[in-house]
All heavy atoms as TSV, in Angstrom:
chain	resi	resn	atom	element	x	y	z
A	1	ILE	N	N	5.371	6.335	-4.244
A	1	ILE	CA	C	5.695	6.575	-2.845
A	1	ILE	C	C	6.348	7.944	-2.785
A	1	ILE	O	O	7.330	8.179	-3.477
A	1	ILE	CB	C	6.629	5.488	-2.287
A	1	ILE	CG1	C	5.925	4.128	-2.369
A	1	ILE	CG2	C	7.051	5.818	-0.876
A	1	ILE	CD1	C	6.789	2.956	-2.024
A	2	LEU	N	N	5.770	8.819	-2.009
A	2	LEU	CA	C	6.267	10.176	-1.909
A	2	LEU	C	C	6.897	10.426	-0.550
A	2	LEU	O	O	6.459	9.889	0.449
A	2	LEU	CB	C	5.117	11.181	-2.085
A	2	LEU	CG	C	4.315	11.089	-3.370
A	2	LEU	CD1	C	3.144	12.062	-3.314
A	2	LEU	CD2	C	5.185	11.375	-4.560
A	3	SER	N	N	7.909	11.254	-0.545
A	3	SER	CA	C	8.517	11.701	0.703
A	3	SER	C	C	8.276	13.198	0.804
A	3	SER	O	O	8.709	13.953	-0.058
A	3	SER	CB	C	10.013	11.402	0.693
A	3	SER	OG	O	10.613	11.893	1.853
A	4	LYS	N	N	7.555	13.631	1.837
A	4	LYS	CA	C	7.244	15.051	1.969
A	4	LYS	C	C	8.376	15.783	2.680
A	4	LYS	O	O	8.899	15.318	3.679
A	4	LYS	CB	C	5.951	15.246	2.747
A	4	LYS	CG	C	4.733	14.826	1.978
A	4	LYS	CD	C	3.485	15.239	2.715
A	4	LYS	CE	C	2.281	14.868	1.878
A	4	LYS	NZ	N	1.045	15.361	2.475
A	5	THR	N	N	8.713	16.933	2.135
A	5	THR	CA	C	9.660	17.826	2.788
A	5	THR	C	C	8.972	19.181	2.909
A	5	THR	O	O	7.918	19.414	2.332
A	5	THR	CB	C	10.960	17.976	1.974
A	5	THR	OG1	O	10.637	18.586	0.720
A	5	THR	CG2	C	11.621	16.628	1.722
A	6	ALA	N	N	9.584	20.084	3.638
A	6	ALA	CA	C	8.996	21.407	3.801
A	6	ALA	C	C	8.920	22.140	2.464
A	6	ALA	O	O	8.034	22.943	2.238
A	6	ALA	CB	C	9.818	22.216	4.797
A	7	ALA	N	N	9.844	21.849	1.565
A	7	ALA	CA	C	9.909	22.579	0.300
A	7	ALA	C	C	9.060	21.961	-0.805
A	7	ALA	O	O	8.492	22.670	-1.613
A	7	ALA	CB	C	11.362	22.660	-0.159
A	8	SER	N	N	8.984	20.632	-0.862
A	8	SER	CA	C	8.312	20.026	-2.012
A	8	SER	C	C	7.954	18.575	-1.746
A	8	SER	O	O	8.339	17.995	-0.748
A	8	SER	CB	C	9.225	20.096	-3.238
A	8	SER	OG	O	10.355	19.276	-3.033
A	9	GLU	N	N	7.207	18.004	-2.682
A	9	GLU	CA	C	6.933	16.568	-2.698
A	9	GLU	C	C	7.614	15.997	-3.930
A	9	GLU	O	O	7.404	16.486	-5.033
A	9	GLU	CB	C	5.437	16.288	-2.786
A	9	GLU	CG	C	4.654	16.652	-1.577
A	9	GLU	CD	C	3.184	16.305	-1.738
A	9	GLU	OE1	O	2.763	15.965	-2.852
A	9	GLU	OE2	O	2.470	16.395	-0.742
A	10	GLU	N	N	8.429	14.986	-3.738
A	10	GLU	CA	C	9.110	14.347	-4.855
A	10	GLU	C	C	8.897	12.852	-4.766
A	10	GLU	O	O	8.794	12.292	-3.677
A	10	GLU	CB	C	10.605	14.663	-4.820
A	10	GLU	CG	C	10.907	16.139	-5.012
A	10	GLU	CD	C	12.390	16.414	-5.041
A	10	GLU	OE1	O	13.180	15.458	-5.120
A	10	GLU	OE2	O	12.762	17.581	-4.984
A	11	ILE	N	N	8.854	12.213	-5.905
A	11	ILE	CA	C	8.680	10.760	-5.949
A	11	ILE	C	C	9.983	10.096	-5.548
A	11	ILE	O	O	11.032	10.369	-6.126
A	11	ILE	CB	C	8.251	10.306	-7.346
A	11	ILE	CG1	C	6.855	10.848	-7.663
A	11	ILE	CG2	C	8.281	8.792	-7.467
A	11	ILE	CD1	C	6.386	10.571	-9.061
A	12	ASP	N	N	9.935	9.233	-4.528
A	12	ASP	CA	C	11.097	8.450	-4.122
A	12	ASP	C	C	11.152	7.140	-4.893
A	12	ASP	O	O	12.223	6.632	-5.184
A	12	ASP	CB	C	11.062	8.150	-2.625
A	12	ASP	CG	C	11.468	9.352	-1.786
A	12	ASP	OD1	O	11.959	10.337	-2.355
A	12	ASP	OD2	O	11.285	9.300	-0.571
A	13	CYS	N	N	9.985	6.586	-5.206
A	13	CYS	CA	C	9.921	5.310	-5.895
A	13	CYS	C	C	8.517	5.133	-6.470
A	13	CYS	O	O	7.543	5.538	-5.853
A	13	CYS	CB	C	10.225	4.175	-4.918
A	13	CYS	SG	S	10.087	2.536	-5.627
A	14	ARG	N	N	8.438	4.555	-7.629
A	14	ARG	CA	C	7.144	4.229	-8.229
A	14	ARG	C	C	7.107	2.708	-8.416
A	14	ARG	O	O	8.040	2.121	-8.940
A	14	ARG	CB	C	6.995	4.925	-9.583
A	14	ARG	CG	C	5.671	4.680	-10.258
A	14	ARG	CD	C	5.578	5.399	-11.590
A	14	ARG	NE	N	5.879	6.810	-11.485
A	14	ARG	CZ	C	4.970	7.773	-11.289
A	14	ARG	NH1	N	3.705	7.452	-11.187
A	14	ARG	NH2	N	5.326	9.030	-11.201
A	15	LEU	N	N	6.022	2.078	-7.948
A	15	LEU	CA	C	5.853	0.637	-8.128
A	15	LEU	C	C	4.919	0.402	-9.310
A	15	LEU	O	O	3.848	0.994	-9.389
A	15	LEU	CB	C	5.281	0.003	-6.870
A	15	LEU	CG	C	6.142	0.135	-5.617
A	15	LEU	CD1	C	5.458	-0.537	-4.439
A	15	LEU	CD2	C	7.527	-0.453	-5.830
A	16	VAL	N	N	5.351	-0.454	-10.227
A	16	VAL	CA	C	4.611	-0.712	-11.456
A	16	VAL	C	C	4.414	-2.213	-11.606
A	16	VAL	O	O	5.366	-2.988	-11.471
A	16	VAL	CB	C	5.392	-0.169	-12.678
A	16	VAL	CG1	C	4.662	-0.482	-13.969
A	16	VAL	CG2	C	5.646	1.321	-12.543
A	17	SER	N	N	3.184	-2.621	-11.895
A	17	SER	CA	C	2.894	-4.027	-12.194
A	17	SER	C	C	2.951	-4.186	-13.710
A	17	SER	O	O	2.204	-3.532	-14.443
A	17	SER	CB	C	1.511	-4.400	-11.666
A	17	SER	OG	O	1.197	-5.710	-12.060
A	18	ARG	N	N	3.869	-5.041	-14.174
A	18	ARG	CA	C	4.059	-5.219	-15.611
A	18	ARG	C	C	4.595	-6.624	-15.875
A	18	ARG	O	O	5.472	-7.103	-15.167
A	18	ARG	CB	C	5.041	-4.160	-16.124
A	18	ARG	CG	C	5.308	-4.224	-17.601
A	18	ARG	CD	C	6.229	-3.112	-18.081
A	18	ARG	NE	N	7.517	-3.187	-17.413
A	18	ARG	CZ	C	8.196	-2.149	-16.957
A	18	ARG	NH1	N	7.703	-0.941	-17.060
A	18	ARG	NH2	N	9.359	-2.310	-16.374
A	19	ASP	N	N	4.037	-7.282	-16.876
A	19	ASP	CA	C	4.505	-8.604	-17.282
A	19	ASP	C	C	4.443	-9.624	-16.148
A	19	ASP	O	O	5.332	-10.462	-16.008
A	19	ASP	CB	C	5.935	-8.541	-17.848
A	19	ASP	CG	C	6.063	-7.599	-19.036
A	19	ASP	OD1	O	5.081	-7.495	-19.802
A	19	ASP	OD2	O	7.118	-6.977	-19.190
A	20	GLY	N	N	3.433	-9.522	-15.284
A	20	GLY	CA	C	3.275	-10.468	-14.189
A	20	GLY	C	C	4.243	-10.268	-13.042
A	20	GLY	O	O	4.418	-11.153	-12.207
A	21	ALA	N	N	4.903	-9.107	-13.000
A	21	ALA	CA	C	5.866	-8.832	-11.938
A	21	ALA	C	C	5.654	-7.409	-11.437
A	21	ALA	O	O	4.961	-6.615	-12.052
A	21	ALA	CB	C	7.293	-9.000	-12.452
A	22	VAL	N	N	6.282	-7.095	-10.304
A	22	VAL	CA	C	6.261	-5.744	-9.761
A	22	VAL	C	C	7.656	-5.159	-9.947
A	22	VAL	O	O	8.663	-5.793	-9.611
A	22	VAL	CB	C	5.856	-5.735	-8.272
A	22	VAL	CG1	C	5.981	-4.341	-7.684
A	22	VAL	CG2	C	4.436	-6.257	-8.112
A	23	TRP	N	N	7.706	-3.962	-10.499
A	23	TRP	CA	C	8.960	-3.259	-10.754
A	23	TRP	C	C	9.020	-1.993	-9.921
A	23	TRP	O	O	8.017	-1.294	-9.777
A	23	TRP	CB	C	9.060	-2.882	-12.229
A	23	TRP	CG	C	9.151	-4.062	-13.137
A	23	TRP	CD1	C	8.110	-4.848	-13.573
A	23	TRP	CD2	C	10.324	-4.606	-13.709
A	23	TRP	NE1	N	8.576	-5.843	-14.379
A	23	TRP	CE2	C	9.941	-5.723	-14.491
A	23	TRP	CE3	C	11.675	-4.266	-13.651
A	23	TRP	CZ2	C	10.856	-6.484	-15.190
A	23	TRP	CZ3	C	12.584	-5.030	-14.358
A	23	TRP	CH2	C	12.173	-6.123	-15.113
A	24	ALA	N	N	10.187	-1.692	-9.373
A	24	ALA	CA	C	10.437	-0.421	-8.698
A	24	ALA	C	C	11.156	0.471	-9.701
A	24	ALA	O	O	12.211	0.110	-10.226
A	24	ALA	CB	C	11.289	-0.631	-7.456
A	25	THR	N	N	10.549	1.625	-9.991
A	25	THR	CA	C	11.142	2.553	-10.956
A	25	THR	C	C	11.293	3.918	-10.306
A	25	THR	O	O	10.769	4.169	-9.229
A	25	THR	CB	C	10.267	2.677	-12.226
A	25	THR	OG1	O	9.020	3.258	-11.871
A	25	THR	CG2	C	10.023	1.318	-12.859
A	26	GLN	N	N	11.995	4.804	-10.962
A	26	GLN	CA	C	12.237	6.169	-10.490
A	26	GLN	C	C	12.835	6.173	-9.087
A	26	GLN	O	O	12.436	6.959	-8.232
A	26	GLN	CB	C	10.957	7.006	-10.523
A	26	GLN	CG	C	10.436	7.246	-11.913
A	26	GLN	CD	C	9.189	8.090	-11.905
A	26	GLN	OE1	O	8.258	7.811	-11.167
A	26	GLN	NE2	N	9.180	9.113	-12.730
A	27	LEU	N	N	13.788	5.299	-8.848
A	27	LEU	CA	C	14.408	5.195	-7.526
A	27	LEU	C	C	15.348	6.374	-7.289
A	27	LEU	O	O	16.109	6.756	-8.162
A	27	LEU	CB	C	15.183	3.882	-7.414
A	27	LEU	CG	C	14.355	2.617	-7.625
A	27	LEU	CD1	C	15.261	1.405	-7.724
A	27	LEU	CD2	C	13.365	2.445	-6.510
A	28	ARG	N	N	15.284	6.933	-6.099
A	28	ARG	CA	C	16.168	8.043	-5.733
A	28	ARG	C	C	17.334	7.527	-4.899
A	28	ARG	O	O	17.296	6.430	-4.365
A	28	ARG	CB	C	15.380	9.075	-4.926
A	28	ARG	CG	C	14.311	9.745	-5.775
A	28	ARG	CD	C	13.600	10.818	-5.032
A	28	ARG	NE	N	14.545	11.901	-4.754
A	28	ARG	CZ	C	14.349	12.820	-3.833
A	28	ARG	NH1	N	13.270	12.782	-3.082
A	28	ARG	NH2	N	15.215	13.772	-3.640
A	29	ASP	N	N	18.365	8.365	-4.771
A	29	ASP	CA	C	19.499	8.017	-3.903
A	29	ASP	C	C	18.986	7.673	-2.521
A	29	ASP	O	O	18.074	8.317	-2.006
A	29	ASP	CB	C	20.474	9.191	-3.794
A	29	ASP	CG	C	21.286	9.393	-5.055
A	29	ASP	OD1	O	21.506	8.411	-5.783
A	29	ASP	OD2	O	21.696	10.534	-5.309
A	30	GLY	N	N	19.564	6.657	-1.918
A	30	GLY	CA	C	19.175	6.251	-0.578
A	30	GLY	C	C	18.114	5.168	-0.544
A	30	GLY	O	O	17.831	4.613	0.500
A	31	THR	N	N	17.513	4.844	-1.704
A	31	THR	CA	C	16.539	3.758	-1.761
A	31	THR	C	C	17.301	2.437	-1.843
A	31	THR	O	O	18.208	2.287	-2.661
A	31	THR	CB	C	15.611	3.914	-2.985
A	31	THR	OG1	O	14.935	5.168	-2.885
A	31	THR	CG2	C	14.599	2.800	-3.049
A	32	LEU	N	N	16.943	1.498	-0.979
A	32	LEU	CA	C	17.625	0.208	-0.929
A	32	LEU	C	C	16.654	-0.908	-1.272
A	32	LEU	O	O	15.483	-0.867	-0.896
A	32	LEU	CB	C	18.196	-0.050	0.463
A	32	LEU	CG	C	19.141	1.006	1.037
A	32	LEU	CD1	C	19.539	0.626	2.458
A	32	LEU	CD2	C	20.357	1.189	0.167
A	33	ILE	N	N	17.161	-1.918	-1.965
A	33	ILE	CA	C	16.406	-3.139	-2.224
A	33	ILE	C	C	17.216	-4.282	-1.641
A	33	ILE	O	O	18.360	-4.512	-2.053
A	33	ILE	CB	C	16.151	-3.339	-3.726
A	33	ILE	CG1	C	15.320	-2.175	-4.259
A	33	ILE	CG2	C	15.458	-4.673	-3.975
A	33	ILE	CD1	C	15.129	-2.184	-5.755
A	34	ASN	N	N	16.644	-4.929	-0.632
A	34	ASN	CA	C	17.341	-5.991	0.096
A	34	ASN	C	C	18.693	-5.521	0.617
A	34	ASN	O	O	19.678	-6.254	0.592
A	34	ASN	CB	C	17.492	-7.236	-0.780
A	34	ASN	CG	C	16.154	-7.819	-1.158
A	34	ASN	OD1	O	15.218	-7.804	-0.374
A	34	ASN	ND2	N	16.052	-8.317	-2.373
A	35	GLY	N	N	18.744	-4.277	1.072
A	35	GLY	CA	C	19.954	-3.735	1.678
A	35	GLY	C	C	20.965	-3.152	0.711
A	35	GLY	O	O	21.954	-2.574	1.136
A	36	ALA	N	N	20.732	-3.280	-0.594
A	36	ALA	CA	C	21.677	-2.780	-1.586
A	36	ALA	C	C	21.091	-1.556	-2.302
A	36	ALA	O	O	19.909	-1.539	-2.629
A	36	ALA	CB	C	22.001	-3.866	-2.605
A	37	PRO	N	N	21.923	-0.551	-2.562
A	37	PRO	CA	C	21.434	0.623	-3.278
A	37	PRO	C	C	21.032	0.264	-4.707
A	37	PRO	O	O	21.640	-0.609	-5.325
A	37	PRO	CB	C	22.620	1.582	-3.288
A	37	PRO	CG	C	23.707	0.950	-2.524
A	37	PRO	CD	C	23.312	-0.445	-2.179
A	38	SER	N	N	20.010	0.936	-5.200
A	38	SER	CA	C	19.572	0.697	-6.572
A	38	SER	C	C	19.081	1.996	-7.169
A	38	SER	O	O	18.328	2.723	-6.538
A	38	SER	CB	C	18.459	-0.347	-6.611
A	38	SER	OG	O	18.089	-0.603	-7.937
A	39	ARG	N	N	19.525	2.333	-8.389
A	39	ARG	CA	C	19.077	3.543	-9.065
A	39	ARG	C	C	18.449	3.223	-10.421
A	39	ARG	O	O	18.081	4.119	-11.152
A	39	ARG	CB	C	20.256	4.496	-9.286
A	39	ARG	CG	C	20.787	5.104	-8.034
A	39	ARG	CD	C	20.061	6.345	-7.614
A	39	ARG	NE	N	20.119	7.348	-8.662
A	39	ARG	CZ	C	19.194	8.255	-8.850
A	39	ARG	NH1	N	18.131	8.282	-8.105
A	39	ARG	NH2	N	19.294	9.140	-9.802
A	40	VAL	N	N	18.343	1.944	-10.767
A	40	VAL	CA	C	17.751	1.553	-12.040
A	40	VAL	C	C	16.453	0.817	-11.787
A	40	VAL	O	O	16.142	0.444	-10.664
A	40	VAL	CB	C	18.711	0.660	-12.862
A	40	VAL	CG1	C	19.987	1.419	-13.188
A	40	VAL	CG2	C	19.047	-0.613	-12.123
A	41	ASN	N	N	15.692	0.582	-12.844
A	41	ASN	CA	C	14.474	-0.207	-12.699
A	41	ASN	C	C	14.842	-1.568	-12.134
A	41	ASN	O	O	15.765	-2.218	-12.613
A	41	ASN	CB	C	13.792	-0.382	-14.049
A	41	ASN	CG	C	13.300	0.929	-14.605
A	41	ASN	OD1	O	13.186	1.910	-13.900
A	41	ASN	ND2	N	13.007	0.946	-15.879
A	42	ALA	N	N	14.131	-1.984	-11.107
A	42	ALA	CA	C	14.452	-3.249	-10.443
A	42	ALA	C	C	13.196	-4.109	-10.352
A	42	ALA	O	O	12.152	-3.636	-9.890
A	42	ALA	CB	C	15.005	-2.992	-9.048
A	43	ARG	N	N	13.302	-5.346	-10.791
A	43	ARG	CA	C	12.200	-6.294	-10.649
A	43	ARG	C	C	12.201	-6.803	-9.217
A	43	ARG	O	O	13.218	-7.280	-8.715
A	43	ARG	CB	C	12.381	-7.447	-11.626
A	43	ARG	CG	C	11.225	-8.407	-11.591
A	43	ARG	CD	C	11.404	-9.490	-12.608
A	43	ARG	NE	N	10.280	-10.405	-12.522
A	43	ARG	CZ	C	9.940	-11.234	-13.480
A	43	ARG	NH1	N	10.628	-11.273	-14.594
A	43	ARG	NH2	N	8.910	-12.027	-13.324
A	44	LEU	N	N	11.059	-6.674	-8.549
A	44	LEU	CA	C	10.948	-7.101	-7.157
A	44	LEU	C	C	10.313	-8.476	-7.090
A	44	LEU	O	O	9.323	-8.750	-7.767
A	44	LEU	CB	C	10.095	-6.098	-6.377
A	44	LEU	CG	C	10.620	-4.667	-6.346
A	44	LEU	CD1	C	9.617	-3.753	-5.662
A	44	LEU	CD2	C	11.966	-4.599	-5.670
A	45	ALA	N	N	10.871	-9.312	-6.270
A	45	ALA	CA	C	10.329	-10.653	-6.049
A	45	ALA	C	C	9.568	-10.652	-4.729
A	45	ALA	O	O	9.871	-9.859	-3.831
A	45	ALA	CB	C	11.461	-11.679	-5.998
A	46	PRO	N	N	8.567	-11.530	-4.596
A	46	PRO	CA	C	7.879	-11.639	-3.305
A	46	PRO	C	C	8.900	-11.879	-2.186
A	46	PRO	O	O	9.813	-12.691	-2.334
A	46	PRO	CB	C	6.951	-12.837	-3.491
A	46	PRO	CG	C	6.685	-12.870	-4.959
A	46	PRO	CD	C	7.996	-12.448	-5.590
A	47	GLY	N	N	8.775	-11.120	-1.107
A	47	GLY	CA	C	9.693	-11.244	0.018
A	47	GLY	C	C	10.811	-10.217	0.007
A	47	GLY	O	O	11.482	-10.020	1.021
A	48	ASP	N	N	11.038	-9.550	-1.130
A	48	ASP	CA	C	12.051	-8.501	-1.166
A	48	ASP	C	C	11.668	-7.380	-0.208
A	48	ASP	O	O	10.496	-7.161	0.084
A	48	ASP	CB	C	12.189	-7.913	-2.573
A	48	ASP	CG	C	12.974	-8.799	-3.520
A	48	ASP	OD1	O	13.584	-9.784	-3.058
A	48	ASP	OD2	O	12.977	-8.498	-4.730
A	49	VAL	N	N	12.687	-6.653	0.271
A	49	VAL	CA	C	12.457	-5.527	1.176
A	49	VAL	C	C	12.925	-4.253	0.487
A	49	VAL	O	O	14.074	-4.137	0.068
A	49	VAL	CB	C	13.199	-5.714	2.514
A	49	VAL	CG1	C	13.025	-4.487	3.405
A	49	VAL	CG2	C	12.704	-6.964	3.221
A	50	LEU	N	N	12.012	-3.312	0.363
A	50	LEU	CA	C	12.275	-2.008	-0.223
A	50	LEU	C	C	12.384	-1.014	0.925
A	50	LEU	O	O	11.460	-0.878	1.728
A	50	LEU	CB	C	11.119	-1.643	-1.157
A	50	LEU	CG	C	11.161	-0.320	-1.882
A	50	LEU	CD1	C	12.353	-0.266	-2.832
A	50	LEU	CD2	C	9.870	-0.120	-2.658
A	51	ARG	N	N	13.537	-0.345	1.041
A	51	ARG	CA	C	13.738	0.635	2.121
A	51	ARG	C	C	13.764	2.034	1.522
A	51	ARG	O	O	14.585	2.329	0.659
A	51	ARG	CB	C	15.026	0.383	2.882
A	51	ARG	CG	C	15.219	1.365	4.026
A	51	ARG	CD	C	16.354	0.921	4.939
A	51	ARG	NE	N	16.478	1.786	6.101
A	51	ARG	CZ	C	15.741	1.698	7.198
A	51	ARG	NH1	N	14.810	0.785	7.289
A	51	ARG	NH2	N	15.934	2.509	8.217
A	52	ILE	N	N	12.826	2.859	1.988
A	52	ILE	CA	C	12.746	4.251	1.564
A	52	ILE	C	C	12.757	5.102	2.819
A	52	ILE	O	O	11.933	4.905	3.716
A	52	ILE	CB	C	11.468	4.504	0.745
A	52	ILE	CG1	C	11.475	3.622	-0.507
A	52	ILE	CG2	C	11.333	5.970	0.391
A	52	ILE	CD1	C	10.205	3.650	-1.286
A	53	ALA	N	N	13.713	6.021	2.887
A	53	ALA	CA	C	13.914	6.862	4.073
A	53	ALA	C	C	14.101	5.951	5.281
A	53	ALA	O	O	14.986	5.101	5.270
A	53	ALA	CB	C	12.767	7.841	4.238
A	54	ASP	N	N	13.260	6.054	6.295
A	54	ASP	CA	C	13.407	5.239	7.500
A	54	ASP	C	C	12.395	4.104	7.565
A	54	ASP	O	O	12.169	3.549	8.640
A	54	ASP	CB	C	13.244	6.111	8.747
A	54	ASP	CG	C	14.374	7.130	8.877
A	54	ASP	OD1	O	15.480	6.839	8.389
A	54	ASP	OD2	O	14.144	8.199	9.461
A	55	SER	N	N	11.781	3.756	6.443
A	55	SER	CA	C	10.734	2.731	6.443
A	55	SER	C	C	11.086	1.573	5.526
A	55	SER	O	O	11.631	1.764	4.444
A	55	SER	CB	C	9.402	3.336	5.979
A	55	SER	OG	O	9.003	4.358	6.852
A	56	ASP	N	N	10.769	0.358	5.991
A	56	ASP	CA	C	10.958	-0.858	5.196
A	56	ASP	C	C	9.601	-1.359	4.731
A	56	ASP	O	O	8.633	-1.361	5.493
A	56	ASP	CB	C	11.617	-1.969	6.022
A	56	ASP	CG	C	13.064	-1.656	6.351
A	56	ASP	OD1	O	13.704	-0.909	5.590
A	56	ASP	OD2	O	13.560	-2.178	7.364
A	57	TYR	N	N	9.539	-1.800	3.473
A	57	TYR	CA	C	8.320	-2.348	2.889
A	57	TYR	C	C	8.633	-3.726	2.326
A	57	TYR	O	O	9.468	-3.845	1.423
A	57	TYR	CB	C	7.799	-1.452	1.765
A	57	TYR	CG	C	7.538	-0.034	2.206
A	57	TYR	CD1	C	8.528	0.936	2.113
A	57	TYR	CD2	C	6.302	0.316	2.719
A	57	TYR	CE1	C	8.280	2.243	2.532
A	57	TYR	CE2	C	6.043	1.613	3.133
A	57	TYR	CZ	C	7.047	2.565	3.038
A	57	TYR	OH	O	6.802	3.848	3.452
A	58	ARG	N	N	8.030	-4.769	2.887
A	58	ARG	CA	C	8.226	-6.114	2.355
A	58	ARG	C	C	7.218	-6.311	1.236
A	58	ARG	O	O	6.048	-6.001	1.350
A	58	ARG	CB	C	8.043	-7.177	3.423
A	58	ARG	CG	C	8.381	-8.576	2.906
A	58	ARG	CD	C	8.547	-9.601	3.989
A	58	ARG	NE	N	9.544	-9.258	4.988
A	58	ARG	CZ	C	10.850	-9.514	4.874
A	58	ARG	NH1	N	11.307	-10.081	3.799
A	58	ARG	NH2	N	11.669	-9.187	5.839
A	59	ILE	N	N	7.693	-6.833	0.108
A	59	ILE	CA	C	6.883	-6.968	-1.096
A	59	ILE	C	C	6.188	-8.329	-1.098
A	59	ILE	O	O	6.838	-9.359	-0.945
A	59	ILE	CB	C	7.772	-6.826	-2.363
A	59	ILE	CG1	C	8.557	-5.514	-2.344
A	59	ILE	CG2	C	6.942	-6.961	-3.621
A	59	ILE	CD1	C	7.706	-4.268	-2.246
A	60	PHE	N	N	4.876	-8.289	-1.258
A	60	PHE	CA	C	4.071	-9.514	-1.392
A	60	PHE	C	C	3.166	-9.350	-2.600
A	60	PHE	O	O	2.483	-8.340	-2.720
A	60	PHE	CB	C	3.199	-9.750	-0.151
A	60	PHE	CG	C	3.995	-10.051	1.082
A	60	PHE	CD1	C	4.242	-9.065	2.017
A	60	PHE	CD2	C	4.468	-11.332	1.312
A	60	PHE	CE1	C	4.962	-9.340	3.164
A	60	PHE	CE2	C	5.196	-11.610	2.460
A	60	PHE	CZ	C	5.446	-10.617	3.399
A	61	TYR	N	N	3.169	-10.329	-3.483
A	61	TYR	CA	C	2.209	-10.361	-4.586
A	61	TYR	C	C	2.185	-11.769	-5.156
A	61	TYR	O	O	3.072	-12.581	-4.900
A	61	TYR	CB	C	2.552	-9.342	-5.679
A	61	TYR	CG	C	3.827	-9.603	-6.447
A	61	TYR	CD1	C	3.804	-10.355	-7.623
A	61	TYR	CD2	C	5.054	-9.102	-6.021
A	61	TYR	CE1	C	4.964	-10.593	-8.329
A	61	TYR	CE2	C	6.207	-9.332	-6.722
A	61	TYR	CZ	C	6.164	-10.079	-7.875
A	61	TYR	OH	O	7.317	-10.313	-8.568
A	62	SER	N	N	1.143	-12.064	-5.902
A	62	SER	CA	C	1.072	-13.346	-6.589
A	62	SER	C	C	0.480	-13.120	-7.964
A	62	SER	O	O	-0.281	-12.174	-8.180
A	62	SER	CB	C	0.228	-14.357	-5.808
A	62	SER	OG	O	-1.112	-13.935	-5.762
A	63	VAL	N	N	0.844	-13.966	-8.880
A	63	VAL	CA	C	0.329	-13.889	-10.249
A	63	VAL	C	C	-0.598	-15.068	-10.439
A	63	VAL	O	O	-0.207	-16.228	-10.293
A	63	VAL	CB	C	1.481	-13.946	-11.274
A	63	VAL	CG1	C	0.927	-13.890	-12.675
A	63	VAL	CG2	C	2.455	-12.809	-11.012
A	64	ASP	N	N	-1.870	-14.782	-10.698
A	64	ASP	CA	C	-2.849	-15.857	-10.910
A	64	ASP	C	C	-3.447	-15.753	-12.283
A	64	ASP	O	O	-3.630	-14.762	-12.834
A	64	ASP	CB	C	-3.960	-15.801	-9.869
A	64	ASP	CG	C	-3.432	-16.168	-8.491
A	64	ASP	OD1	O	-2.480	-16.940	-8.399
A	64	ASP	OD2	O	-3.986	-15.649	-7.511
């Protein structure tokens, strides 16, 4: 997930599918998971809300 600015494009968050789960990695300041700040790799559960800049993303996935 990229956030464009006039000067550059930088990664705000990278979503990775690993071990049957979705992980949020490379989190920048201001990124929230379920309303709480996070700067480390975070395992996301279905229904979690990832907030980047002014946008919320609800996480949905299933492991079959």
